[in-house]
C-alpha positions as CSV (number, residue, x, y, z in Angstrom):
1,M,-57.7,42.3,62.8
2,A,-56.0,44.9,64.5
3,E,-52.1,44.1,66.3
4,S,-51.9,45.2,69.9
5,G,-48.8,47.8,70.4
6,Q,-46.5,45.1,72.2
7,E,-46.7,43.1,69.2
8,Q,-45.8,46.0,66.7
9,E,-42.9,46.9,69.0
10,S,-41.5,43.0,69.5
11,R,-41.5,43.4,65.5
12,L,-39.8,46.0,65.4
13,S,-37.3,45.2,67.6
14,L,-37.1,42.2,66.4
15,S,-36.3,43.7,63.2
16,M,-33.5,46.1,64.5
17,K,-31.9,43.0,66.4
18,L,-31.9,41.1,63.2
19,L,-29.9,44.5,61.4
20,L,-27.9,44.8,64.5
21,L,-26.4,41.3,63.9
22,G,-26.0,41.7,60.3
23,F,-23.7,44.3,61.1
24,V,-21.7,42.8,63.9
25,L,-21.3,39.7,61.5
26,T,-20.0,41.1,58.8
27,F,-17.7,43.4,61.3
28,V,-16.2,40.4,63.1
29,G,-15.5,38.5,59.9
30,F,-13.2,41.3,58.1
31,I,-11.6,41.2,61.7
32,V,-11.4,37.2,61.0
33,I,-10.0,38.1,57.3
34,M,-7.3,40.6,58.6
35,V,-6.5,38.4,61.6
36,S,-5.8,35.5,59.5
37,A,-4.1,37.3,56.9
38,L,-1.8,38.8,59.2
39,L,-0.8,35.6,61.1
40,S,0.1,33.5,58.0
41,G,2.7,34.1,56.3
42,D,1.4,33.2,52.6
43,A,-0.7,35.3,50.7
44,N,-3.2,33.3,48.9
45,V,-6.1,35.5,47.9
46,S,-8.9,34.3,45.8
47,G,-12.9,35.1,45.9
48,G,-15.7,35.6,44.2
49,A,-19.0,38.0,44.1
50,L,-22.2,38.1,43.4
51,I,-23.9,41.6,42.3
52,F,-27.5,42.6,41.8
53,V,-27.9,45.3,39.4
54,G,-31.5,45.7,39.4
55,P,-32.6,41.8,38.0
56,I,-29.2,41.5,36.3
57,P,-27.0,39.0,38.4
58,V,-23.2,40.3,37.8
59,I,-20.3,37.7,38.8
60,I,-17.2,37.9,38.9
61,G,-14.2,36.2,40.6
62,A,-10.7,35.2,41.0
63,G,-8.0,32.9,42.1
64,T,-8.0,29.4,42.6
65,D,-11.3,28.9,44.5
66,A,-13.1,31.2,42.8
67,F,-15.9,28.9,41.8
68,L,-16.4,28.0,45.2
69,A,-16.9,31.3,46.4
70,I,-19.1,32.3,43.1
71,V,-20.9,29.2,44.7
72,L,-21.5,30.3,47.7
73,A,-22.4,33.6,47.3
74,A,-24.9,32.7,44.9
75,V,-26.4,30.0,47.9
76,L,-26.3,32.7,50.2
77,T,-27.8,35.0,48.1
78,I,-31.1,32.5,47.4
79,I,-31.2,32.3,51.0
80,G,-31.2,35.8,51.8
81,F,-34.4,36.1,48.9
82,I,-36.1,33.4,50.7
83,V,-35.8,34.4,53.9
84,F,-36.6,38.3,52.9
85,F,-39.7,37.4,50.9
86,W,-40.7,34.9,54.2
87,M,-40.7,37.5,56.8
88,R,-42.1,39.8,54.4
89,K,-45.6,37.5,54.0
90,K,-46.0,38.0,58.2
91,V,-46.0,41.7,58.2
92,P,-50.0,42.8,58.0
93,K,-50.6,45.4,55.2
94,D,-52.6,48.3,56.4
């Protein structure tokens, strides 16, 4: 079944809106972290990261709350994969 140009355009605009939303949220997150670091005199830094090199996950972390940061990164990654595959199924293959 062929889609109309209106439906294709709305899907494209939705993907562009989601991309822009991702960049804006990342930027706002950096700003919030910088402002909170400047306002608090105490500097206790901890963090974690989950990096995918192909299909292999690389997990790193440092500080007192590194485990929590790593678990949060893993959960957000899983949610990201679920959303990716869910959105991918809705796109028709030509």
